[in-house]
Structures are given as structure tokens and as C-alpha cells.
Z-matrix of the N, CA and C atoms (Angstrom, degrees):
N
C 1 1.444
C 2 1.518 1 108.83
N 3 1.292 2 117.38 1 133.82
C 4 1.454 3 122.60 2 -178.47
C 5 1.525 4 110.11 3 -88.34
N 6 1.316 5 116.36 4 139.92
C 7 1.457 6 119.60 5 174.95
C 8 1.516 7 108.72 6 -73.98
N 9 1.298 8 115.69 7 139.24
C 10 1.452 9 119.53 8 177.12
C 11 1.516 10 109.43 9 -73.91
N 12 1.309 11 117.47 10 154.06
C 13 1.458 12 120.08 11 179.34
C 14 1.526 13 110.79 12 -58.15
N 15 1.319 14 115.15 13 146.00
C 16 1.458 15 120.60 14 178.10
C 17 1.513 16 112.12 15 -91.75
N 18 1.310 17 116.88 16 6.86
C 19 1.452 18 121.04 17 178.83
C 20 1.527 19 109.09 18 -59.73
N 21 1.333 20 117.86 19 138.05
C 22 1.475 21 119.24 20 -177.80
C 23 1.522 22 114.18 21 -60.45
N 24 1.329 23 116.99 22 -21.66
C 25 1.467 24 119.89 23 179.22
C 26 1.520 25 112.77 24 -85.27
N 27 1.322 26 117.45 25 -3.73
C 28 1.471 27 121.31 26 -178.44
C 29 1.526 28 108.69 27 -76.82
N 30 1.312 29 115.53 28 91.75
C 31 1.465 30 121.63 29 -177.43
C 32 1.514 31 109.66 30 -88.18
N 33 1.310 32 115.70 31 123.27
C 34 1.457 33 121.93 32 -179.44
C 35 1.523 34 109.10 33 -114.75
N 36 1.313 35 115.57 34 142.43
C 37 1.459 36 121.07 35 176.13
C 38 1.523 37 107.11 36 -114.64
N 39 1.321 38 115.38 37 119.85
C 40 1.464 39 120.43 38 -179.93
C 41 1.517 40 109.51 39 -73.03
N 42 1.340 41 114.97 40 138.16
C 43 1.457 42 121.09 41 177.41
C 44 1.529 43 107.70 42 -144.12
N 45 1.315 44 115.87 43 140.49
C 46 1.461 45 120.86 44 177.62
C 47 1.527 46 107.53 45 -100.94
N 48 1.323 47 115.63 46 116.58
C 49 1.456 48 121.41 47 176.11
C 50 1.525 49 106.85 48 -120.01
N 51 1.309 50 117.48 49 -110.66
C 52 1.467 51 119.91 50 173.32
C 53 1.523 52 110.03 51 -73.58
N 54 1.327 53 115.30 52 -20.77
C 55 1.463 54 124.93 53 175.51
C 56 1.524 55 105.87 54 -162.63
N 57 1.310 56 116.55 55 178.74
C 58 1.466 57 118.25 56 177.33
C 59 1.522 58 108.79 57 -68.32
N 60 1.307 59 115.37 58 127.97
C 61 1.463 60 122.42 59 177.80
C 62 1.519 61 107.94 60 -132.31
N 63 1.328 62 115.49 61 171.82
C 64 1.463 63 120.67 62 -179.94
C 65 1.521 64 109.45 63 -130.55
N 66 1.320 65 115.33 64 129.68
C 67 1.459 66 121.41 65 177.65
C 68 1.524 67 106.41 66 -92.53
N 69 1.313 68 115.16 67 123.01
C 70 1.462 69 121.46 68 -177.98
C 71 1.523 70 108.07 69 -144.94
N 72 1.315 71 117.14 70 123.70
C 73 1.457 72 121.05 71 -178.91
C 74 1.521 73 110.13 72 -102.49
N 75 1.324 74 114.60 73 125.26
C 76 1.458 75 122.25 74 178.83
C 77 1.520 76 108.17 75 -127.42
N 78 1.322 77 116.09 76 179.72
C 79 1.468 78 119.66 77 175.10
C 80 1.528 79 110.20 78 -61.75
N 81 1.332 80 116.23 79 -33.18
C 82 1.468 81 120.46 80 176.18
C 83 1.530 82 110.29 81 -60.96
N 84 1.323 83 116.19 82 -41.53
C 85 1.471 84 120.91 83 178.00
C 86 1.525 85 110.81 84 -59.60
N 87 1.334 86 115.99 85 -44.22
C 88 1.464 87 120.27 86 -179.67
C 89 1.525 88 110.86 87 -62.37
N 90 1.320 89 115.91 88 -44.81
C 91 1.455 90 121.28 89 -179.55
C 92 1.525 91 111.62 90 -62.23
N 93 1.322 92 117.68 91 -49.19
C 94 1.462 93 121.43 92 -177.78
C 95 1.533 94 111.21 93 -66.68
N 96 1.337 95 117.83 94 -36.81
C 97 1.463 96 121.06 95 177.28
C 98 1.531 97 109.69 96 -61.90
N 99 1.324 98 116.64 97 -44.88
C 100 1.472 99 121.14 98 179.74
C 101 1.527 100 110.17 99 -62.61
N 102 1.340 101 117.12 100 -43.03
C 103 1.465 102 120.52 101 177.95
C 104 1.527 103 111.54 102 -62.46
N 105 1.317 104 116.97 103 -39.82
C 106 1.464 105 121.71 104 -175.78
C 107 1.530 106 112.34 105 -75.09
N 108 1.339 107 116.73 106 -40.88
C 109 1.463 108 119.83 107 -171.05
C 110 1.526 109 114.91 108 -111.38
N 111 1.326 110 116.63 109 -20.98
C 112 1.462 111 119.84 110 -174.86
C 113 1.519 112 112.43 111 82.35
N 114 1.324 113 117.19 112 3.75
C 115 1.469 114 121.54 113 -178.53
C 116 1.514 115 110.65 114 -113.83
N 117 1.324 116 114.48 115 160.22
C 118 1.459 117 121.91 116 176.27
C 119 1.516 118 108.83 117 -89.04
N 120 1.288 119 117.89 118 124.51
C 121 1.467 120 121.70 119 -177.47
C 122 1.524 121 111.75 120 -64.45
N 123 1.300 122 117.43 121 -42.71
C 124 1.465 123 121.19 122 -175.96
C 125 1.525 124 112.15 123 -71.11
N 126 1.318 125 118.11 124 -35.08
C 127 1.464 126 121.28 125 -175.08
C 128 1.521 127 114.07 126 -99.70
N 129 1.330 128 116.92 127 24.37
C 130 1.464 129 119.61 128 178.44
C 131 1.518 130 109.71 129 -69.77
N 132 1.317 131 115.77 130 142.68
C 133 1.457 132 119.74 131 174.66
C 134 1.519 133 108.01 132 -80.92
N 135 1.304 134 118.23 133 -135.81
C 136 1.458 135 121.08 134 179.25
C 137 1.516 136 111.31 135 -62.82
N 138 1.308 137 115.96 136 151.84
C 139 1.456 138 118.86 137 179.43
C 140 1.518 139 109.62 138 -124.96
N 141 1.310 140 114.69 139 135.30
C 142 1.456 141 120.79 140 175.21
C 143 1.521 142 107.53 141 -95.57
N 144 1.313 143 117.89 142 168.18
C 145 1.469 144 119.33 143 177.57
C 146 1.529 145 112.85 144 -55.68
N 147 1.333 146 117.95 145 -38.63
C 148 1.464 147 118.56 146 179.96
C 149 1.525 148 111.92 147 -71.95
N 150 1.332 149 117.68 148 -28.11
C 151 1.466 150 120.79 149 175.34
C 152 1.523 151 110.79 150 -68.40
N 153 1.326 152 116.69 151 -27.38
C 154 1.456 153 121.13 152 -175.41
C 155 1.532 154 112.21 153 -74.24
N 156 1.319 155 118.44 154 -21.25
C 157 1.470 156 120.57 155 -178.09
C 158 1.530 157 111.37 156 -63.58
N 159 1.352 158 120.02 157 -50.38
C 160 1.463 159 117.69 158 176.96
C 161 1.527 160 113.18 159 -67.35
N 162 1.325 161 117.38 160 -25.72
C 163 1.461 162 120.16 161 175.81
C 164 1.536 163 109.09 162 -66.67
N 165 1.327 164 116.29 163 -46.39
C 166 1.464 165 120.02 164 176.56
C 167 1.517 166 110.20 165 -59.53
N 168 1.332 167 117.21 166 -45.56
C 169 1.468 168 121.43 167 177.74
C 170 1.527 169 110.71 168 -54.09
N 171 1.337 170 116.75 169 -45.82
C 172 1.468 171 120.72 170 -179.66
C 173 1.529 172 111.54 171 -61.96
N 174 1.327 173 116.33 172 -32.48
C 175 1.462 174 120.35 173 178.27
C 176 1.515 175 113.26 174 -79.45
N 177 1.317 176 117.79 175 -17.98
C 178 1.472 177 121.44 176 -179.54
C 179 1.527 178 113.14 177 -95.19
N 180 1.322 179 118.52 178 -23.25
C 181 1.467 180 119.79 179 -172.60
C 182 1.522 181 113.52 180 -72.23
N 183 1.311 182 118.15 181 -16.60
C 184 1.461 183 119.08 182 174.77
C 185 1.526 184 109.51 183 -65.00
N 186 1.320 185 115.58 184 -33.28
C 187 1.468 186 121.30 185 179.36
C 188 1.529 187 111.84 186 -86.14
N 189 1.336 188 117.40 187 -34.91
C 190 1.462 189 121.38 188 -176.88
C 191 1.528 190 109.18 189 -142.35
N 192 1.322 191 116.15 190 95.95
C 193 1.474 192 121.46 191 -175.70
C 194 1.515 193 113.61 192 -70.03
N 195 1.315 194 118.62 193 -10.17
C 196 1.465 195 120.90 194 -178.79
C 197 1.520 196 112.87 195 -83.14
N 198 1.317 197 118.39 196 -11.89
C 199 1.467 198 121.65 197 -177.39
C 200 1.523 199 111.60 198 -66.12
N 201 1.326 200 115.15 199 146.19
C 202 1.463 201 121.31 200 172.42
C 203 1.530 202 107.93 201 -112.97
N 204 1.309 203 115.69 202 164.04
C 205 1.472 204 120.49 203 177.08
C 206 1.527 205 109.46 204 -60.45
N 207 1.320 206 116.38 205 -40.11
C 208 1.467 207 120.56 206 -179.25
C 209 1.526 208 111.67 207 -63.77
N 210 1.332 209 116.58 208 -41.61
C 211 1.470 210 119.78 209 177.94
C 212 1.522 211 110.89 210 -62.74
N 213 1.314 212 116.56 211 -41.23
C 214 1.463 213 120.28 212 179.21
C 215 1.529 214 109.91 213 -64.72
N 216 1.332 215 117.59 214 -41.65
C 217 1.467 216 120.92 215 178.90
C 218 1.524 217 111.15 216 -60.19
N 219 1.337 218 116.74 217 -38.22
C 220 1.465 219 120.64 218 179.93
C 221 1.530 220 112.73 219 -69.93
N 222 1.310 221 117.52 220 -18.30
C 223 1.470 222 121.45 221 -179.29
C 224 1.527 223 113.07 222 -80.67
N 225 1.321 224 117.12 223 -12.94
C 226 1.467 225 120.48 224 -171.30
C 227 1.523 226 110.87 225 -105.67
N 228 1.340 227 117.35 226 108.16
C 229 1.468 228 118.26 227 173.78
C 230 1.540 229 108.84 228 -72.07
N 231 1.314 230 116.20 229 144.35
C 232 1.474 231 119.20 230 -179.69
C 233 1.519 232 112.20 231 -55.93
N 234 1.313 233 116.97 232 -32.81
C 235 1.468 234 120.26 233 -179.66
C 236 1.530 235 112.03 234 -65.68
N 237 1.348 236 117.80 235 -18.72
C 238 1.464 237 121.95 236 -178.54
C 239 1.530 238 112.98 237 -107.70
N 240 1.321 239 117.19 238 5.73
C 241 1.452 240 121.06 239 -174.83
C 242 1.527 241 113.00 240 -57.85
N 243 1.314 242 116.94 241 -45.97
C 244 1.464 243 119.94 242 -179.57
C 245 1.527 244 110.94 243 -63.65
N 246 1.324 245 117.11 244 -42.00
C 247 1.465 246 121.75 245 178.17
C 248 1.532 247 110.18 246 -60.76
N 249 1.321 248 117.24 247 -44.47
C 250 1.462 249 122.13 248 179.50
C 251 1.529 250 110.31 249 -63.58
N 252 1.333 251 116.85 250 -43.13
C 253 1.462 252 120.73 251 178.21
C 254 1.524 253 111.14 252 -59.72
N 255 1.327 254 116.92 253 -40.71
C 256 1.463 255 120.81 254 178.64
C 257 1.534 256 111.09 255 -64.59
N 258 1.331 257 117.34 256 -40.67
C 259 1.468 258 121.44 257 178.10
C 260 1.529 259 110.97 258 -63.18
N 261 1.319 260 116.29 259 -44.63
C 262 1.462 261 121.08 260 -179.80
C 263 1.529 262 110.30 261 -64.14
N 264 1.315 263 116.65 262 -45.02
C 265 1.463 264 120.87 263 178.53
C 266 1.524 265 110.33 264 -59.37
N 267 1.322 266 117.01 265 -43.22
C 268 1.456 267 121.13 266 178.15
C 269 1.515 268 112.03 267 -62.29
N 270 1.314 269 117.38 268 -41.51
C 271 1.465 270 121.41 269 179.76
C 272 1.526 271 111.21 270 -65.28
N 273 1.328 272 116.55 271 -38.54
C 274 1.468 273 120.19 272 177.70
C 275 1.521 274 110.25 273 -65.76
N 276 1.324 275 116.49 274 -43.13
C 277 1.463 276 119.80 275 179.99
C 278 1.523 277 111.60 276 -63.14
N 279 1.315 278 117.14 277 -37.68
C 280 1.467 279 121.16 278 178.17
C 281 1.528 280 110.54 279 -67.08
N 282 1.325 281 116.54 280 -39.43
C 283 1.467 282 121.45 281 -172.83
C 284 1.520 283 113.95 282 -78.84
N 285 1.319 284 118.31 283 -26.07
C 286 1.459 285 120.18 284 -173.78
C 287 1.522 286 110.89 285 -97.39
N 288 1.329 287 116.15 286 144.83
C 289 1.456 288 119.97 287 178.76
C 290 1.525 289 110.63 288 -70.63
N 291 1.323 290 116.80 289 159.06
C 292 1.469 291 118.43 290 177.71
C 293 1.525 292 110.32 291 -65.14
N 294 1.320 293 115.55 292 155.85
C 295 1.467 294 119.79 293 178.85
C 296 1.524 295 109.11 294 -68.70
N 297 1.332 296 116.26 295 168.85
C 298 1.468 297 120.37 296 179.21
C 299 1.517 298 111.04 297 -56.77
N 300 1.320 299 116.46 298 -39.52
C 301 1.458 300 121.04 299 -178.84
C 302 1.531 301 110.15 300 -62.36
N 303 1.338 302 116.35 301 -44.36
C 304 1.458 303 120.51 302 179.39
C 305 1.519 304 110.94 303 -67.40
N 306 1.345 305 118.54 304 -40.52
C 307 1.454 306 120.25 305 -177.00
C 308 1.520 307 111.17 306 -68.85
N 309 1.335 308 118.03 307 -27.15
C 310 1.455 309 119.99 308 175.29
C 311 1.519 310 110.72 309 -66.65
N 312 1.323 311 116.79 310 -32.27
C 313 1.456 312 120.49 311 178.76
C 314 1.525 313 111.70 312 -73.08
N 315 1.334 314 115.88 313 -39.80
C 316 1.460 315 119.80 314 -172.71
C 317 1.512 316 113.63 315 -101.52
N 318 1.321 317 118.67 316 -6.95
C 319 1.455 318 120.67 317 -178.71
C 320 1.511 319 111.07 318 90.40
N 321 1.315 320 115.97 319 -177.07
C 322 1.460 321 119.22 320 -178.07
C 323 1.517 322 111.90 321 -67.12
N 324 1.329 323 115.64 322 154.20
C 325 1.453 324 120.32 323 179.31
C 326 1.523 325 111.16 324 -68.02
N 327 1.326 326 116.15 325 -36.35
C 328 1.452 327 120.06 326 -178.81
C 329 1.517 328 107.91 327 -122.76
N 330 1.292 329 115.53 328 121.06
C 331 1.456 330 119.36 329 177.49
C 332 1.521 331 107.96 330 -84.95
N 333 1.312 332 115.06 331 135.63
C 334 1.450 333 118.92 332 179.22
C 335 1.516 334 108.96 333 -102.31
N 336 1.315 335 115.30 334 145.35
C 337 1.456 336 120.39 335 178.37
C 338 1.516 337 108.24 336 -88.89
N 339 1.321 338 115.67 337 143.33
C 340 1.453 339 119.04 338 175.16
C 341 1.514 340 107.27 339 -73.42
N 342 1.311 341 115.56 340 138.46
C 343 1.451 342 120.20 341 178.80
C 344 1.514 343 109.24 342 -79.99
N 345 1.284 344 114.69 343 133.47
C 346 1.456 345 119.47 344 175.14
C 347 1.514 346 108.42 345 -89.75
N 348 1.307 347 115.12 346 144.84
C 349 1.455 348 118.56 347 175.17
C 350 1.515 349 107.71 348 -74.76
N 351 1.315 350 114.81 349 133.62
C 352 1.459 351 117.39 350 177.42
C 353 1.523 352 108.46 351 -77.82
N 354 1.333 353 117.31 352 154.66
C 355 1.465 354 119.92 353 -177.33
C 356 1.529 355 112.08 354 -59.54
N 357 1.314 356 117.46 355 -23.09
C 358 1.466 357 119.18 356 -178.26
C 359 1.514 358 113.30 357 -96.26
N 360 1.351 359 118.05 358 -11.23
C 361 1.471 360 118.69 359 -178.04
C 362 1.503 361 110.75 360 -70.51
N 363 1.303 362 116.08 361 134.39
C 364 1.444 363 121.34 362 178.20
C 365 1.511 364 112.65 363 77.64
N 366 1.312 365 119.16 364 1.94
C 367 1.449 366 121.61 365 -177.65
C 368 1.530 367 108.38 366 -104.50
N 369 1.307 368 116.37 367 99.55
C 370 1.449 369 121.48 368 -178.04
C 371 1.528 370 111.68 369 -102.52
N 372 1.315 371 118.73 370 10.53
C 373 1.460 372 121.43 371 -174.63
C 374 1.515 373 112.69 372 -67.70
N 375 1.335 374 118.93 373 -20.30
C 376 1.447 375 121.78 374 -177.78
C 377 1.517 376 112.75 375 -84.69
N 378 1.327 377 119.21 376 3.82
C 379 1.463 378 120.65 377 -177.71
C 380 1.485 379 112.11 378 -102.52
């Protein structure tokens, strides 16, 4: 099992399947999802319950690269499908940046500090 990144932005969503696991979407998740399905994870339109299984797999493989889509499908009882879909949706929302429309409302994601001129910058009189 791979340790998840300790970066403060690494948002994990706990989910109980065959055991406690964590759904975490990274660039690796996007790449593996595209390889597995031929689709873009971020630009997916509507999702059906069966579409959500490879999405969940993509969110779990950062923690456990040995998982297959079939193994993940076997972990989900039909009675818990809606709960699992909600967890996956939440993990995607945490992992993806706000849309342009949202960022216009809230401002930039990272505020930059204005650089102050140092007392010696631009001062060549001592040479």
C-alpha cells in the first residue's frame, strides 16, 4: 500500500469498503482513468452508477496501485451504491479547483505578495 502524499492540499475522503480506504484524486488518477476508459475524468458529463466504479477505482489507486476496476466493483454492495457515489462526488469536488465563474467570485486561489524594493536595489552609487 502506498502512503498518500503529506502535502496539505492532499484531500482524502475516508470510505469503508472491504476495509477503510481513502479516495484521493491526483494527476496519476487522471492518467490511469484515461488509460482504462478512454475518457477524461474531469470533463465527464452525466455519470451512471456503473460509470462511477472506474471513477472510484481511479480515486483509490493512489493509495493502492494493485487494485483493479473489477476488485473495486466487487467491494460495493448495491445497497451502498448511492453512499459510495456521494463519497466519490465529494472527493472529486475537493480535488478539483473551482470553475472560472466561481474563482471570479472568490478571487484568485493563491494571493501573491507585492515585492518590496530592497534598500540596495537599483542603487549603484557605491560602485
